[in-house]
N, C-alpha and C positions, 0 to 999 in steps of 0.2 A: 424642363430640365434637359440639358444635353449631356449625355453620359457616355464616357469611354469605358467599354467593358475591359476588365483586367483579368489576367491570369497570373497565378503564382509564378515567380521567377521571370516575368515577362517584361517588366519595365522598372526603371528607377528614375528618381528626379532629385535635383537640388533645388533650392529656392530660386525660382526664375528660370530653371533649365529643365527640359524634359527630354529624355532619351528613350526611344522606342526600339524594340527589336523588330525584325522584318515580319515576324508572325502577327504583328498588330497593325501593320500599315493599312490593311483593308478596312480597319475600323475607324480610320481618321475622318471619313466622310461625315460632315455635319457635326464633328466633335470639337469641343473647345477645351478649356483647361480640364484635366482629369477630375471627374467626380466633383466638379465645382458648380454650384447653383448660379445660373445666370440672373443678374439683377440683384445680387446680394448687397447689403448695406455697405457703403464705402468705408465706414469705420472698421469693419471686420477685416481681419487678415486671414489668409488660408490656415486652417488647422491641418497640420501634417500628421497623419496617423500611420504608424508602422504597425502592421498586424499580420499574424499568421492564422487567425481564426477563420474557419470555413464560412462563417456567416457575416464576415466583415463588410462585404460589399452591400448586403442588405442593410446592415446597421448604419453605415455611413450615408447611404442614400436616404434612409428614413430620417436620420438626424438632420440632414440638410433641408429636407422638405419641412420638417417640423420647426426649425429655428431660422432658416435662411443664412446660416453660417457656411461660407465656402470651405469645403473639407476635401483634402486630397489624400489618397490612400496609396501607400507602398505595401503591396501584398506579396509576402515571401514566407519562407519557412523560418522557424524560430532561430536556428543557428546562424544563418546569413544575416538576419536582422540584428542580432546581438553583435555580430562581427562588424556590421556597418556602423552601429552606434559607437563601438570602441574606436573604429577608424575615424569617426567624426568628432572625437572627444573635444578637440579644440575649436570646432566649428559645427555644432549640432545642427542637423537638418530636420529634426523631428520635433513634434510637440507632444504626442501621446503614443505610448507603446502598449499593445494589447496582445499578449501571447500566453501560452501555458507555462506554469512553473514559477513559484515565488522565489526559488533559490536565486535565479538570475536577478530579480528585483532587489533582493536583500544585498547582493553584491553591488549592484548599481547604487543602492542607498548608501552603503558604506563609502562609496567613492564620491558622494555628494552630488550624484547625477539626478536624483529625483526630488521633486517638490514635496515638502513635508507639510503635515498639519492640515490635510484636507481629507474628509471622509463624507460620502453621501449620507444624508439622514434617512436611513432605512431600518427596517426591522430584520436584523440578521438571524440566521439559524445558529444553533449552538456550534455546528462545525465551522461555520464562517467566522465566528468570534474567535475560534482557536487559531486562525491564521492571520488575523488582523495585526499589522505591525504596531508597536507601541507609539511610534512617531508618525503614524498615519501617512506613510510615504508611498504606499501602493494599496490597491483595492481589489479584493477577490470578486469575480463576477460569475463564477460557476465552478462546479467540481466534476472532474472525471477521475479515473484511477490509472496510475502510471503503468501497472504491470498485469493487466488482465490476461488470462490464458484463453486463447481461442484455439479450438482443435477440430479435426476432421472426425465427425461422429461416425462416419462409415468405416474409419480405421481404428478408432478408439471408443470403446463403449463406456469405460470408466476412467475418466481423466484423473491426473494427480490433483490432490487438494492441499498439499503442503509443499513448501520449498525443498525440503529434504528429499522428497520423492523424485524430483527432477534429476537427481544425480544417480538414480538407480540404473543398472545395466539394461533393464528392459526398455528404457527410453533412449538408448544410445543412438545418436544421429537423428532423432525425431524432433528436436526442439530448435526453433529459430528465434532471433530477436534483432533489434536494430542497433546501429552503432551510435552511441550517445554523442560522439563528436559531430555527427551530422544531423541526427534526429533529436531536436531539443528536448521534447518530452521524455526521451529515454534516460536522460541523466537523472531525473528524480527517481526513476525506477531503479537504476543502479545504486543511487544513494540509499534508497529504501532497502535494497538487498543488504547493503553494508550495515545499515542501522539495525536491521533485524538479526544479522549475524553477530553483532556485538561491536562493530567498529570497522574501520577501513581495512586493516590487516586481515581480520576474519572474513570480511566480505571478499577481498581479493582471493583468499584461499578457496572460498566457495565458488567464485566465478571460474577459477582455474579447474575446479572439479567439473563444472559444467562443460568447459572446453574439452577436457579429457573425455567427457561423455558424448562428444560430437556436436557441441553447440554450433549452429550455423548463423553467421552474422551477415545481415544485409544493411544497406544504408538507411532506408526509411520504411514506413508502414507499407507503402504500395509494393515495394520489392519483397518484403517479408511475406505479405499476404499472397502475392503472386506465387511465391515458392510453395506456400501451403496449398493453394488451389491446384497447383501443378503436381502435387504429390511428392515434391522433393523433401518436404518435412511433414510431420503429422500434427504439430502443434506449435504455437508461437506466443511469445510474450509481447504484447503491444498495448497501447493506450486503450482504455475501455471503450471510448467512442468509436475508434476504428474497429475494435473487435466486435462490438454489438452491431455496428453498421454492416460489417462483412457477413455476420451470421444471418442477416435478414434474407429470406428467400434462397437459402443454400443449405448444404449439409454441415456447415460449420456451426459449432455451438460455443458458448462462453462459460468458463468456470472462473471462480475467484479464489486465489490462493490465500492462505491465512499467515500473515496479514497482507492486505493490499496497501499500497501507498497512495494517500490522497494527493491529487494533482489539481490545484486551483488554476483557473484561467484568471489573468491578472491585468489590471490597468495601472500604468504609472505615467506621470507627467514630468516633462523635461524641466529641471530647475533653471536651466539657462534660456528657456524660451522667453519671448517677450511677454510682458504683462497681459496684453490682449490675447495672445495665443493661449496662455495659461487659463484665462477666464473662459475661453471657448472650450478648452480641454475639460475643465470642470463641468461645464454644461453638457459635454458629451458623456462624461461619466454619470452624471445625474440622469441623462436620458436613457442610458442602458438599463436603469432600474425602474423605469416607468413601464406601464402595461404595454405600450407600443414598442419599447426597447426590448423587453423580454420576448414579445411576439416575434420580432425579427431574428433574435437569437435562435428561436425554436424552429423557424421555417427556412432559415438561410442555408442549412446543410443537414437535411434530415437523416442522411445515412453516415454522417460524420460528426463534426463538432457540435451540432445541435443536440446530440445525445449526451447531455450533461445534467447534473443535478443542480437545481437552483440554490442560491445562497440566501434567498429571501423567504421569510416565514410565510407559509400559505401558498407559495408558488409551486406548481406541480411540474415534474419533468414529463417528457414524452412517454407514451405508453410502453415503448419498447424497453425501458429501463426497469430493473427490479427496484423494490423499495430500498432506499438508501440505508435504512436501519438493518437490513438483512446482510450487509456486506461488512466483513471484518476489515478494519483499516487502521493504519498508523499515520501519524502526522509528523513530518520532518520539521526540525528546527531550521528554518530557511537561513538564518544568520550563521548557523554552524556549517551547513552543507553548501551554501552558495559560494563562499570563498574557496571551497575544495574542488569546484567543478573542473577547472582547467587541469589540475594535477590528476584527478580521477580519470578524466577523459583521455589524457595522455597515457596513463598507465593502461587503460582499457585498449587503446589502439595498439600499444607496443606489445601487450601480453595476451590479449584475447582475439583481436582482429588479425594480428600478424601470425 
């Protein structure tokens, strides 16, 4: 296999066209088509995977090796990938989407963008069954939590355990979080805050209280965690995989507010892709749930996205994660909150970020 190493935000492609940034030119030596298996069967067409998962390179590479299907990866953050799909609506360039948050998939489903009536034949956990769509238009592949609280244990001995505590004056200026317009997994967190508060209006009121209490907004997990490590803030609300990863070998610790919001990682297949690419996409989804596929998910990003709870009965998470049953969580109705994402993100930008 000849493999072109990829970095998030480093390249993009259309069918038959590859555009590389200067940061990857040195990697062109001996490279052929990105992440494509040499000598694949002529009947196969490239499966184009759009993904924001930290383990996606491992998964794509292992899938190609196991099946011989040429697979090309567009590796970017969730927000830009969804924007790209929207921009390509009349001429889709993707075959399979794999990112966090089922709200976006519910919205795509309502637009007729996703292939329906396909579900891998696996033994789902009870939590997984709660997020399976009735029309089988997308597939959960793992769970994280959208709003874990990571805090500096050198500065905070007893962290907040409820959402109401975060508005108390003693935490003024201490809390940070991401911008949901940029950080895709943050929108389910904001939606979860609103659901817990009783609705959009009540959630907006609560978020304005956080802002009045000095809430600090950064674009993505890396920026928010950098501010935490630099002492600019003392605690942050981020995705649980990022929080647990950051807490390893540091003074940072993780707490779970009651309730947390369940955040599934999800696969969807383009309804407009060719029949052959849809067949290959189904094979990719099936592969993810094999022993080899689960292994790649767990080793591909051990300090990040690999820190997930499995959706398969009997499959165990990495040791760094607490027992799933010990975490209080709520489930969002993806078909209710998915269509609200644009409006909620716009409100957040205009009223909380500004």
